[in-house]
N, C-alpha and C positions, 0 to 999 in steps of 0.2 A: 599575368595581366599586370601589368605595371601600378604602382598607384599614384592616386592622384596626384600625389605630394612629391613625383618623380623628380621632375624636373628642379624644381628646388632643393631636393636635398643632394642630386645631384653638382649643384651648383654648391653649395653648401660644402660636401665634401671635397669638392675640387678648391676653393680657395681657403680654407682652413687646413692646416697639418695638426699633428698630436702636438710640435713645438706650443701650438696656442693655448689660449684659458679656452678651457671647455664650456666656459661661460659665455663665450663670445657666441655672437651672432653676426649675419648680416646685416641689421637694421641699426646693432652699437656699432660694426665698422664703416659701412655707409658703403656702398658699391651703387656705379655708375658706368652704363654698356652703351655704344652707340655704334649703329650699322648703318652703314652711306652704300649707294648704288646713281651711279654714274659719275664717277670721278675715279682716277687711278692716283694710287698710293704719291706718288712725285708730287699730282696736283696738291695734293692733301696736307701732305708734309708738313708745308710752313704755316699752315692757318693750327695743327696741332702741336708747332714744335719739336717734332719728329728730325730724329739725327739717323739719314738712310743708311749713313756710311755703319751704321753700328748695329745693322740688321744682326739676329743671331737666332737660330732655332729656338724655340721656347714652349712647352707647354701653359697651359691657362694655371696650372695649381704650382707653376714657377713663379708667376709672376710677382707674389705680392711680395717675398723677398727683394726683390731685383729694385719691383717699384720705391721700396723704403730706402734702399743704395742710390740709386741714380736717377731714379724718375720716371723708369722703363713705364712704358705702356704693349699690351701685348694686343699684335694686328694680325688679322685674320684674313683672308680672303678669301670668299667660299660663294658662287655661282654669280660674280658678278656684285657683290655685296664686298663691303670694309668693315670688318669688325673691331672697336678698337673699346678696350679697358686700361686703367680707368679711365675715361672719356674725360677731356680738358673742362666739358662745359654741358649741360643740360640745359641751359632758360632758355626760355622760348626765340628771343633774338638772335639767338647765337644756331639754333638749330634751322630759323629759317632762313638765315644767311649763307650758310652753308649748302642748301638746297635751287640757292639760284643757280636759272641755267640747266633745269630742268631734272635735279638731281632730285634724290629720296631720300628719305633720314628718317630711323625710327631711335627713340631711347628709352631706356629703363633704368629708372633707379628709384633706389631702397635709400631712406634717410637715418638720421638717431632718433630723431621720433615718431620714428615706426610706420612711418607711409610711403608710400610706394606712387609713381606716376610711369606712364604708359603715356609717349608721345609718337607721330604720325607725319613729317613735313615734306612739303614736296612741293618744288618749282618756287621755292620763297614764301611757301605759304603755311600753316598750320594746316592742319586736315583735320585733323582730330587728336585730341586728347583727354587723357580719364584718370584717376586712382581706381586700379584696378579691384579694390576691395568694396569700390561704390562706382561701377559702370554706368550707371543708369545717368549719373552727371558728366557729361561728356562735353566738351568743349572745341572750335575750331570749325573752319568754314564747310564741312561737310561730315557735322557728326558721326553719320551713322554711315562714312563709306566703309568702315572694315565689319559691318554687322556679319558680310556671309561666309567672314571667316572666321567667323565665334561660334558657328552650332557646335553645343556638344563641349563648351568650357565654362567653367564655370569660377565667377568671379567673387559675386556679392555675399559679403561674410555673412553669416546668420546663426542661428543661435537652434538653429533644428533638433531638437533630440534626436532624429530618426537622421538623417545624410545632413548635418552640418559641414558649411563651408568656413573654413578656419584661411588664418593665412597664408599659410604655406602651399595653399593650394591656388586659391585666389595667383600668388606667385608663378607657381608650376602654370597656371592659365595665361596667364602674361609672357612666358616664355613661350610657352607653345604655337601665343597666336603671333610671335614674332619668327618661327620657324615657318608658318603658313604662308606668312607673309614675303619671306625670302626663300621659300620652297625648297626648304634646307632642314638636315635631321638637325636641330638642335644640340642636341647632345654630341652627338659620334662625331658631326662635322666640324662643330665648334666648340665642343666643351672639354674633348675628348680626346680633340685632333691635335697635333702638334703642328705650331703658327709659328710667330716667332716674336718677340719682344725687342723694341728699339727706343733708344734712349733721349733723354730730353735736355737738352745741353744750358738750358734756362732754367733745370729744376734744382733748389737750393734745399738743404736736409731743415727737418721743422726744429728751432728751439727748442733745446731743449726745458 
């Protein structure tokens, strides 16, 4: 039986290699992923500054080094959804804009302040958004649109001595929810599968 933090643990072990500081975590690094359905990669490429001529096979475990070198993003296509890591944006206006014309988009991000955000937009509207560790505070046009897919998932952080919910499990639940929405296996179809990296010609290395 898999642990309740399986997907979080897998994501961490995939993103981080032994060369990185053992004290680093996804909150310290920052993480942002986007899944889009309803458009092909050629249509999305200009919005995400992707040069499709540079497309090269790549595992998610390899993208961090490549992103630091040339701004490459990991791009995966499964079951009609296109996943991009790291994504160029996760603000509400951009997310709604990319879903114009009947598209759907999912965004999941973790920031250096220890917060996580889940957002689901469709056809130019924000359907539901919430912080996974505080799921009762939901926003959007239909805050309960995904309730039927959340059965058995535990988000709310608790200090229950018997069966507490901690941040790692909350993140795992958010990732599991993305798998349910996309009707894919978030582990084998996305995190562990070989997809592509595509460079961003507008990217410039950060100044020292």
